[in-house]
C-alpha positions as CSV (number, residue, x, y, z in Angstrom):
1,M,0.0,0.0,0.0
2,K,1.5,3.3,-1.1
3,L,1.4,6.2,1.4
4,V,0.2,9.4,-0.2
5,V,0.6,12.8,1.6
6,Y,-0.5,16.3,0.8
7,N,2.6,18.5,0.3
8,T,1.9,22.2,1.0
9,L,4.8,23.2,-1.1
10,T,3.5,21.6,-4.3
11,R,-0.2,22.0,-3.3
12,Q,-1.0,18.4,-4.2
13,K,-0.9,14.8,-3.0
14,E,2.3,13.0,-3.6
15,E,3.6,9.5,-3.0
16,F,5.8,9.5,0.1
17,K,9.4,8.4,-0.6
18,S,11.9,8.7,2.2
19,I,15.4,10.0,1.5
20,N,17.2,7.2,3.4
21,G,15.4,3.9,3.0
22,N,13.3,3.0,6.0
23,H,14.6,6.0,8.0
24,V,12.4,9.1,8.2
25,G,13.4,12.5,9.6
26,M,10.4,14.5,10.8
27,Y,10.5,18.0,12.4
28,V,7.4,19.6,13.9
29,C,7.3,23.1,15.3
30,G,6.7,22.9,19.0
31,P,5.1,25.4,21.4
32,T,6.3,28.7,22.6
33,V,6.3,28.0,26.3
34,Y,4.8,31.1,28.0
35,G,1.3,30.0,28.7
36,Y,-1.1,27.1,29.3
37,P,-1.5,24.7,26.4
38,H,-4.8,25.1,24.6
39,L,-7.1,23.5,22.0
40,G,-4.8,24.5,19.1
41,H,-1.9,22.6,20.7
42,A,-4.2,19.5,21.1
43,K,-5.2,19.6,17.4
44,S,-1.7,20.0,16.1
45,Y,0.2,17.5,18.3
46,V,-2.5,14.8,18.2
47,C,-2.5,14.9,14.4
48,F,1.3,14.7,14.2
49,D,1.4,12.0,16.8
50,V,-0.8,9.9,14.6
51,I,1.5,10.6,11.6
52,Y,4.4,9.6,13.7
53,R,2.7,6.4,14.9
54,Y,1.5,5.5,11.4
55,L,5.0,5.9,9.8
56,S,6.3,3.7,12.6
57,Y,3.6,1.1,11.9
58,L,4.6,1.1,8.2
59,G,8.1,0.0,9.3
60,Y,9.9,3.3,9.2
61,K,12.4,4.2,11.9
62,V,11.3,7.8,12.6
63,K,13.5,10.4,14.2
64,Y,10.9,12.8,15.4
65,V,12.3,16.2,16.4
66,Q,10.2,18.9,18.1
67,N,11.5,22.2,19.3
68,I,10.6,24.2,22.3
69,T,10.7,28.0,21.7
70,D,12.0,29.4,24.9
71,V,13.3,32.7,23.6
72,G,13.0,35.0,20.6
73,H,9.3,34.8,19.8
74,L,8.1,38.4,19.9
75,V,4.5,39.4,20.7
76,G,2.4,39.3,17.5
77,D,5.1,37.3,15.6
78,I,6.7,40.6,14.6
79,D,10.2,42.1,14.6
80,E,9.5,44.7,17.3
81,G,8.2,44.6,20.8
82,E,8.6,42.2,23.8
83,D,9.6,38.6,23.8
84,K,6.5,36.6,24.8
85,I,8.4,34.8,27.6
86,E,9.9,37.9,29.0
87,R,6.5,39.6,29.1
88,Q,5.0,36.7,31.0
89,A,8.0,36.6,33.4
90,K,7.3,40.3,34.2
91,L,3.6,39.5,34.8
92,E,4.4,36.6,37.1
93,Q,7.4,38.3,38.6
94,I,9.7,35.3,38.1
95,D,12.8,34.6,35.9
96,P,12.1,34.0,32.2
97,V,13.9,30.6,32.4
98,E,11.5,29.6,35.2
99,I,8.6,30.6,33.0
100,A,9.8,28.5,30.1
101,Y,10.5,25.5,32.4
102,K,7.1,25.8,34.1
103,Y,5.0,25.9,31.0
104,E,7.2,23.3,29.2
105,N,6.3,20.8,31.9
106,I,2.7,21.7,31.8
107,Y,2.7,21.3,28.1
108,F,4.2,17.8,28.3
109,D,1.8,16.8,31.0
110,A,-1.1,17.8,28.9
111,M,0.3,15.9,25.9
112,A,0.7,12.8,28.1
113,S,-2.9,13.0,29.1
114,L,-3.8,13.1,25.4
115,N,-1.6,10.0,24.9
116,V,0.7,11.9,22.6
117,L,4.1,10.2,22.4
118,K,7.1,12.2,23.3
119,P,9.3,13.1,20.3
120,S,12.6,11.4,19.7
121,I,14.4,14.7,20.4
122,S,12.9,17.7,22.2
123,C,15.3,20.6,21.7
124,R,15.3,24.2,23.0
125,A,16.3,27.4,21.3
126,T,18.4,28.5,24.2
127,G,20.5,25.4,24.0
128,H,21.5,26.2,20.4
129,I,22.7,29.8,20.5
130,I,26.2,28.9,19.2
131,E,24.7,27.1,16.2
132,I,22.3,29.9,15.6
133,I,25.1,32.5,15.5
134,D,27.1,30.3,13.1
135,M,24.1,30.1,10.6
136,I,23.6,33.8,10.8
137,K,27.4,34.3,10.1
138,T,27.0,32.1,7.0
139,L,24.0,34.1,5.8
140,I,25.9,37.3,6.2
141,E,29.0,35.9,4.4
142,K,26.7,34.8,1.5
143,E,25.2,38.3,1.5
144,Y,21.7,37.0,2.3
145,A,21.7,39.0,5.6
146,Y,23.0,42.3,6.8
147,V,24.0,43.9,10.1
148,T,22.6,47.4,11.0
149,E,24.2,50.1,13.0
150,E,21.8,49.4,15.8
151,G,23.3,45.8,16.2
152,N,20.4,44.0,14.6
153,V,20.8,41.4,11.8
154,Y,18.1,41.0,9.1
155,Y,17.5,38.6,6.3
156,D,17.3,40.3,2.9
157,I,14.5,38.5,1.2
158,K,15.0,40.3,-2.1
159,K,18.2,38.2,-2.4
160,F,16.2,35.0,-2.3
161,K,14.3,34.7,-5.5
162,N,11.9,32.0,-4.3
163,Y,10.6,33.8,-1.3
164,G,6.8,33.3,-1.2
165,Q,6.9,29.9,-2.9
166,L,5.3,28.2,0.2
167,S,2.7,30.8,1.1
168,N,2.0,31.7,-2.5
169,R,2.5,35.4,-1.7
170,T,4.2,37.8,-4.0
171,L,6.9,40.1,-2.6
172,D,4.5,43.1,-2.7
173,E,2.0,41.2,-0.6
174,T,4.6,40.9,2.2
175,L,5.4,44.6,2.3
176,S,2.4,45.6,4.4
177,G,1.5,42.1,5.7
178,E,-0.2,42.1,9.1
179,R,2.6,40.0,10.6
180,I,5.5,42.0,9.3
181,E,6.4,45.0,11.5
182,I,8.3,47.9,10.0
183,A,11.6,48.6,11.8
184,S,13.5,51.8,11.2
185,D,16.8,50.1,10.5
186,K,15.6,47.6,7.9
187,K,16.7,48.0,4.2
188,S,13.2,46.9,3.2
189,N,10.0,46.5,5.2
190,E,9.6,42.8,4.4
191,D,13.0,41.7,5.8
192,F,12.9,39.6,8.9
193,A,15.1,39.5,12.0
194,L,17.8,36.9,12.5
195,W,19.3,38.5,15.6
196,K,18.0,41.4,17.8
197,K,20.0,43.7,19.9
198,A,19.0,43.4,23.6
199,E,17.8,46.7,25.0
200,N,18.5,47.8,28.6
201,G,16.7,45.5,31.0
202,H,16.3,42.6,28.6
203,L,17.0,39.5,30.6
204,M,17.6,36.8,28.0
205,K,20.7,37.8,26.0
206,W,23.9,36.3,24.7
207,P,27.2,37.7,23.4
208,S,27.6,37.7,19.6
209,P,29.8,39.3,16.9
210,W,27.0,42.0,16.7
211,G,26.8,42.7,20.5
212,L,24.6,41.4,23.3
213,G,21.3,40.1,21.9
214,Y,19.0,37.2,21.2
215,P,17.9,35.2,18.1
216,G,14.8,35.9,16.0
217,W,12.0,33.3,16.1
218,H,12.4,31.8,12.7
219,V,16.1,30.9,12.7
220,E,16.0,28.4,15.6
221,C,14.0,25.8,13.5
222,S,16.4,26.1,10.6
223,V,19.3,25.5,12.9
224,M,17.8,22.6,15.0
225,S,16.3,20.7,12.0
226,K,19.7,20.9,10.3
227,K,21.6,19.7,13.4
228,Y,19.4,16.7,14.1
229,L,18.1,15.7,10.6
230,G,20.5,17.1,8.1
231,E,20.5,19.9,5.5
232,T,17.6,18.2,3.6
233,F,15.1,16.0,5.4
234,D,11.8,14.2,4.8
235,I,8.9,16.0,6.7
236,H,8.4,19.4,8.3
237,G,5.1,19.9,10.0
238,G,3.1,22.5,11.9
239,G,-0.2,24.4,12.0
240,M,-1.4,26.3,9.0
241,D,-0.7,29.5,10.9
242,N,3.0,28.6,10.6
243,I,3.0,28.7,6.8
244,F,3.5,32.5,6.8
245,P,5.8,34.0,8.0
246,H,7.4,31.2,10.0
247,H,7.9,28.4,7.5
248,E,8.4,30.7,4.6
249,C,11.2,32.3,6.5
250,E,12.7,29.0,7.6
251,L,12.7,27.8,4.0
252,A,14.4,30.9,2.7
253,Q,17.2,31.0,5.3
254,S,17.8,27.3,5.3
255,E,18.2,27.0,1.5
256,A,20.3,30.2,1.3
257,A,22.6,29.0,4.1
258,N,22.9,25.3,3.1
259,G,22.7,25.7,-0.7
260,K,20.3,22.7,-0.8
261,K,16.6,21.9,-0.7
262,F,15.2,22.4,2.8
263,V,12.6,19.6,3.0
264,N,10.8,17.2,0.7
265,Y,7.3,17.3,2.3
266,L,5.7,20.2,4.2
267,I,2.6,19.1,6.1
268,H,0.2,21.5,7.9
269,N,-2.8,20.8,10.0
270,N,-5.8,23.1,9.8
271,L,-6.8,25.3,12.7
272,V,-9.5,25.1,15.4
273,T,-12.6,27.3,16.0
274,V,-14.8,27.5,19.1
275,N,-18.6,27.5,18.2
276,G,-17.7,28.6,14.7
277,Q,-15.5,31.5,15.8
278,K,-11.7,31.8,15.7
279,M,-10.3,31.1,19.2
280,G,-8.8,34.1,21.0
281,K,-8.5,35.6,24.4
282,S,-9.9,38.9,23.2
283,L,-13.1,37.0,22.1
284,G,-13.5,35.3,25.5
285,N,-13.6,31.9,23.9
286,F,-10.0,30.9,24.7
287,I,-10.0,27.3,26.2
288,T,-7.0,25.8,27.9
289,L,-6.6,22.0,28.0
290,S,-6.6,22.0,31.8
291,D,-10.1,23.6,31.8
292,L,-11.3,21.3,29.0
293,F,-10.1,18.2,30.9
294,K,-12.3,19.1,33.8
295,D,-15.4,18.3,31.7
296,F,-14.0,15.8,29.2
297,D,-11.6,12.9,29.4
298,P,-8.5,13.7,27.4
299,I,-8.9,10.6,25.4
300,V,-12.4,11.7,24.4
301,V,-10.8,15.0,23.2
302,R,-8.2,13.0,21.2
303,F,-11.0,10.9,19.7
304,F,-13.0,14.1,18.8
305,I,-9.9,15.5,17.0
306,L,-9.5,12.3,15.0
307,L,-13.1,12.4,13.7
308,N,-11.9,15.1,11.3
309,H,-9.2,15.0,8.7
310,Y,-6.1,16.9,9.9
311,R,-6.4,19.3,6.9
312,K,-9.9,20.3,7.8
313,P,-10.8,22.8,10.5
314,T,-12.1,21.5,13.8
315,D,-14.9,23.3,15.5
316,F,-15.0,22.7,19.3
317,N,-18.4,23.0,20.9
318,K,-19.9,21.3,23.8
319,E,-22.6,19.6,21.9
320,S,-20.2,17.9,19.5
321,L,-17.9,16.9,22.3
322,E,-20.8,15.4,24.2
323,E,-21.8,13.4,21.1
324,A,-18.2,12.2,20.7
325,K,-18.1,11.2,24.3
326,K,-21.3,9.1,23.9
327,N,-19.9,7.4,20.8
328,Y,-16.5,6.7,22.5
329,E,-18.2,5.2,25.5
330,K,-20.1,2.8,23.2
331,L,-16.9,1.9,21.5
332,T,-15.2,1.4,24.9
333,N,-18.0,-0.8,26.2
334,S,-17.7,-3.0,23.1
335,V,-14.0,-3.4,23.4
336,N,-14.1,-4.1,27.2
337,N,-16.9,-6.6,26.7
338,L,-14.8,-8.3,24.0
339,R,-11.7,-8.4,26.2
340,S,-13.8,-9.7,29.2
341,A,-15.0,-12.6,27.0
342,L,-11.5,-13.4,25.9
343,K,-10.0,-13.1,29.4
344,N,-9.1,-16.7,29.8
345,I,-8.3,-17.4,26.1
346,D,-4.8,-17.2,24.7
347,D,-4.4,-14.1,22.5
348,E,-3.3,-15.9,19.4
349,N,-2.7,-14.1,16.2
350,K,-6.0,-15.3,14.6
351,T,-7.2,-14.1,11.2
352,D,-10.7,-13.8,9.8
353,E,-11.7,-12.8,6.3
354,T,-14.2,-10.1,7.4
355,V,-11.8,-8.6,9.9
356,D,-9.0,-8.7,7.4
357,K,-11.1,-6.7,5.0
358,L,-11.9,-4.2,7.8
359,K,-8.2,-3.7,8.5
360,E,-7.4,-3.3,4.8
361,N,-10.0,-0.5,4.6
362,F,-8.5,1.1,7.7
363,I,-5.0,1.0,6.2
364,T,-6.3,2.3,2.9
365,A,-7.8,5.3,4.7
366,M,-4.7,6.0,6.7
367,S,-2.4,5.7,3.6
368,D,-4.5,8.3,1.8
369,D,-3.0,11.4,3.6
370,F,-3.7,10.1,7.1
371,N,-7.5,10.1,6.8
372,T,-8.4,9.5,10.4
373,G,-12.0,10.5,9.9
374,L,-12.6,7.6,7.6
375,A,-10.4,5.3,9.6
376,V,-12.5,5.9,12.7
377,S,-15.6,4.8,10.9
378,Y,-14.1,1.3,10.6
379,L,-13.7,1.2,14.4
380,F,-17.5,1.6,14.6
381,E,-17.9,-1.2,12.1
382,A,-15.6,-3.3,14.3
383,S,-17.8,-2.4,17.3
384,R,-20.9,-3.6,15.5
385,L,-19.2,-6.9,14.6
386,I,-18.0,-7.4,18.2
387,N,-21.6,-6.9,19.6
388,K,-23.0,-9.3,17.0
389,E,-20.4,-12.0,17.8
390,L,-20.8,-11.7,21.5
391,T,-24.6,-11.9,21.4
392,E,-25.1,-14.3,18.5
393,D,-22.3,-16.4,16.9
394,K,-19.6,-16.2,19.5
395,N,-16.9,-17.2,16.9
396,I,-13.7,-17.1,19.0
397,T,-11.5,-16.9,15.9
398,K,-13.3,-13.8,14.8
399,L,-13.3,-12.3,18.3
400,L,-9.6,-12.8,18.6
401,A,-9.1,-11.2,15.2
402,L,-11.2,-8.2,16.2
403,N,-9.2,-7.8,19.4
404,N,-6.0,-7.7,17.4
405,F,-7.6,-5.2,15.0
406,I,-8.5,-2.9,18.0
407,T,-5.0,-3.2,19.5
408,E,-3.1,-2.7,16.2
409,C,-5.3,0.0,14.6
410,A,-7.2,1.8,17.3
411,E,-4.6,1.8,20.1
412,N,-1.2,1.5,18.4
413,I,-1.9,3.7,15.3
414,L,-4.7,6.1,16.5
415,G,-3.4,6.2,20.1
416,L,-6.8,5.6,21.6
417,S,-7.2,3.9,25.0
418,F,-10.0,1.7,26.3
419,K,-9.2,1.5,30.0
420,T,-12.1,1.2,32.3
421,N,-12.6,3.6,35.3
422,K,-11.7,0.7,37.5
423,E,-8.4,0.1,35.7
424,N,-7.6,3.8,36.0
425,S,-8.4,3.8,39.7
426,K,-6.1,0.8,40.3
427,E,-3.4,2.5,38.4
428,Q,-3.8,5.6,40.5
429,E,-3.8,3.5,43.7
430,L,-0.5,1.9,42.7
431,I,1.1,5.2,42.0
432,E,0.1,6.4,45.4
433,I,1.6,3.3,47.1
434,I,4.9,3.9,45.2
435,N,4.9,7.6,46.1
436,N,4.3,6.8,49.8
437,I,7.4,4.5,49.7
438,R,9.4,7.3,48.1
439,N,8.2,9.9,50.7
440,K,9.4,7.5,53.4
441,Y,12.8,7.4,51.8
442,R,12.8,11.3,51.7
443,E,11.9,11.5,55.4
444,E,14.9,9.2,56.1
445,K,17.0,11.5,53.9
446,N,17.7,8.6,51.6
447,Y,17.7,10.8,48.5
448,E,19.4,8.3,46.3
449,E,16.6,5.9,46.5
450,S,13.8,8.5,46.4
451,D,15.4,10.1,43.3
452,K,15.7,6.7,41.7
453,I,11.9,6.1,42.2
454,R,11.1,9.6,40.8
455,D,13.3,9.0,37.7
456,E,11.8,5.6,37.0
457,L,8.3,6.9,37.3
458,N,9.2,9.8,35.0
459,N,10.5,7.3,32.4
460,L,7.0,5.8,32.4
461,G,5.5,9.3,31.8
462,I,4.4,9.8,35.5
463,S,5.7,13.2,36.9
464,L,6.0,13.8,40.6
465,N,5.9,17.4,41.8
466,D,7.6,18.0,45.2
467,R,6.7,21.7,45.4
468,K,3.9,23.0,47.7
């Protein structure tokens, strides 16, 4: 079965062919860690988690790299104003590094709740300042960038003839674009910042050939994707709001610096709305995941996201989520009834013609640009077959085949979970027992053993917070 993906760069579906055999390099733009993760994060990272899982299922060894933007992302995605993290640090009256660390942990906890696998490599902008400066030097040497008297470095997009190829914008359309701020020291209004001089009072700053400063937002991804995946790699992903200016700028600076094609496939998920409106704090409809999880199980939220194709917009509203919850509960009941019936039967790798066809349809849907909406429909068909077999035929071979289908397709590929409340409760009880043992070690000042337990739990995706 050939895998076909939609390439934003060519604006068409293409057969996926990796650069290096069964190895795939995938880079996905991660969050800027200055606030609580929200619905947009859930949509994007659930979608790319499924892409990661499906590529792995097809036999590819995927190196999945996701960055953490912990410096350089200015308010409004522009070249003037405050860094988002510095602004939040002032509001909370704590160090910017603490802000980044705080919200990074909250982000990963939210992703774990959604059963999103951790990337192979999670890299931070602040950990790559040396490499960022090196790439900027290269761009200056190749005359794609220039240094101003104020100590800023800008990319001269008129020097890159293909600027606009991704977003399909002409150069004139970028001149007064809503996300390009005019700075007095630019040669042209559309040029974007690679390095910014740190003004007095700016906390996050590093020495450079151009004075104390900090990197622009776009350059970090060019640097980190190159470091971990090479000058040309297979897949670059992100939300549609990243197409311009972020990915357009990445493409321009990477190809100028490296003299090679940046990436073969650019994949973008569509955005989310809330009750038909664009989500925004100013509109009063901004929903964080922590608030959403108070009313809906995170796996139900994941299931709801997968009901739509990743390239279609997802509208979050309570009625639709309630409907998804009901349908997921029915599916969960079918799966748990099935597994209860097979509790004392060896889980052999049984095959059945009807189930084989079901799996074939599922794989066909997923191989057509990761069509999870269609793939989920085959889970409902499996649920119908399960209920029929349990009440009528009780064909053990078919039941075993259906269980394998659920494990392989629903759980391993789509990342769904069918744990009962009882199972979740037992898991929580076990964590409490282990934590109590750890606390006893801490009381005895046996920090070596207590830290060992904490680290082992962390490896399993369970974080312990020792703060008040």
